[in-house]
C-alpha positions as CSV (number, residue, x, y, z in Angstrom):
1,M,26.2,3.2,5.9
2,S,30.0,3.4,5.9
3,D,30.3,0.2,3.8
4,L,28.3,1.8,1.0
5,S,29.7,4.0,-1.8
6,A,28.6,7.7,-1.5
7,E,26.1,7.2,-4.3
8,D,24.5,4.1,-2.6
9,A,24.4,6.0,0.7
10,K,22.5,8.8,-1.1
11,L,19.9,6.2,-2.2
12,V,19.4,5.1,1.4
13,T,19.1,8.7,2.5
14,L,16.5,9.4,-0.2
15,A,14.5,6.3,0.7
16,R,14.6,7.2,4.4
17,A,13.3,10.7,3.6
18,A,10.5,9.3,1.4
19,R,9.4,7.0,4.1
20,A,9.6,9.6,6.9
21,R,7.8,12.3,4.8
22,T,4.8,10.1,4.3
23,R,5.0,7.8,7.3
24,A,4.7,4.9,4.9
25,L,5.7,1.3,5.5
26,E,8.6,1.6,3.1
27,G,10.7,4.1,1.2
28,A,12.8,3.3,-1.8
29,A,15.1,5.0,-4.3
30,V,16.7,3.9,-7.5
31,R,19.6,5.4,-9.6
32,D,19.3,5.2,-13.3
33,S,22.2,4.5,-15.8
34,D,22.7,8.3,-16.2
35,G,23.0,8.9,-12.4
36,R,19.6,10.4,-11.8
37,T,17.7,9.3,-8.8
38,Y,14.0,8.6,-8.1
39,S,12.5,8.1,-4.7
40,A,9.0,6.9,-3.6
41,C,7.0,5.4,-0.8
42,T,4.6,2.5,-0.4
43,V,1.1,3.2,-1.9
44,A,-1.7,1.3,-0.2
45,L,-5.2,2.3,-1.3
46,D,-8.4,0.3,-1.6
47,T,-7.9,0.1,-5.4
48,V,-4.1,-0.1,-5.8
49,E,-1.1,-1.3,-3.9
50,L,2.5,-0.7,-4.9
51,S,5.6,-1.3,-3.0
52,A,8.0,1.7,-2.7
53,L,10.5,0.0,-5.0
54,Q,7.8,-0.7,-7.6
55,L,6.8,2.9,-7.6
56,A,10.4,4.2,-7.7
57,V,11.0,2.0,-10.8
58,A,7.8,3.2,-12.4
59,M,8.8,6.8,-11.8
60,A,12.2,6.1,-13.5
61,L,10.5,4.3,-16.4
62,S,8.0,7.2,-16.9
63,S,11.0,9.5,-17.2
64,G,12.3,7.4,-20.1
65,V,15.4,5.8,-18.5
66,K,17.1,2.9,-20.3
67,G,18.5,1.1,-17.2
68,L,19.2,1.1,-13.5
69,E,22.4,0.9,-11.6
70,A,21.2,0.4,-8.0
71,G,18.4,0.7,-5.6
72,A,17.7,1.0,-1.9
73,V,14.7,0.1,0.3
74,V,14.1,1.3,3.9
75,T,11.8,-1.1,5.6
76,D,11.1,-3.1,8.7
77,A,10.4,-6.2,6.6
78,E,12.9,-9.1,6.7
79,Q,13.0,-9.4,2.9
80,V,12.6,-7.1,-0.1
81,D,11.0,-8.2,-3.4
82,V,13.4,-7.0,-6.1
83,N,11.6,-8.6,-9.0
84,V,10.6,-5.2,-10.5
85,V,14.2,-4.2,-10.7
86,R,15.2,-7.6,-12.2
87,H,12.5,-7.5,-14.8
88,F,13.4,-4.0,-15.9
89,A,17.2,-3.8,-15.4
90,G,18.4,-7.4,-15.5
91,A,20.7,-9.4,-13.3
92,A,23.4,-8.2,-10.8
93,I,21.7,-4.9,-9.9
94,P,22.4,-4.3,-6.2
95,V,19.4,-3.3,-4.0
96,V,20.3,-2.2,-0.4
97,R,17.9,-3.1,2.4
98,A,18.2,-0.7,5.4
99,D,16.2,-0.1,8.5
100,G,14.6,3.2,9.5
101,S,17.8,4.5,11.0
102,G,19.7,3.9,7.8
103,E,21.6,0.9,9.0
104,V,22.3,-1.4,6.1
105,L,20.8,-4.9,6.8
106,D,21.9,-6.5,3.5
107,V,22.4,-6.1,-0.2
108,V,20.4,-8.2,-2.6
109,N,21.6,-8.6,-6.1
110,T,18.9,-9.1,-8.8
């Protein structure tokens, strides 16, 4: 995580913790325009499925945020769907994709 700013590294740490705490497929975290963070994990029930990133954005929205600065997803998947961030926060929002050890695999901009 040395290539990341301290704030973005914190997002990866929060996403890793959310994933590990629940043993979910993914963990995610987002930072709002005021610097507050929200973390979540994948929800996979018979009646509802949400990616970790979708849930983290929903948590931020339910707290009344006006925008997002960045996000992070810890996953074994080769790609991350960042549409929820793009639809809420617009273009050029960085979303870090990292593996379970916290190694940054790439950064996708919305």
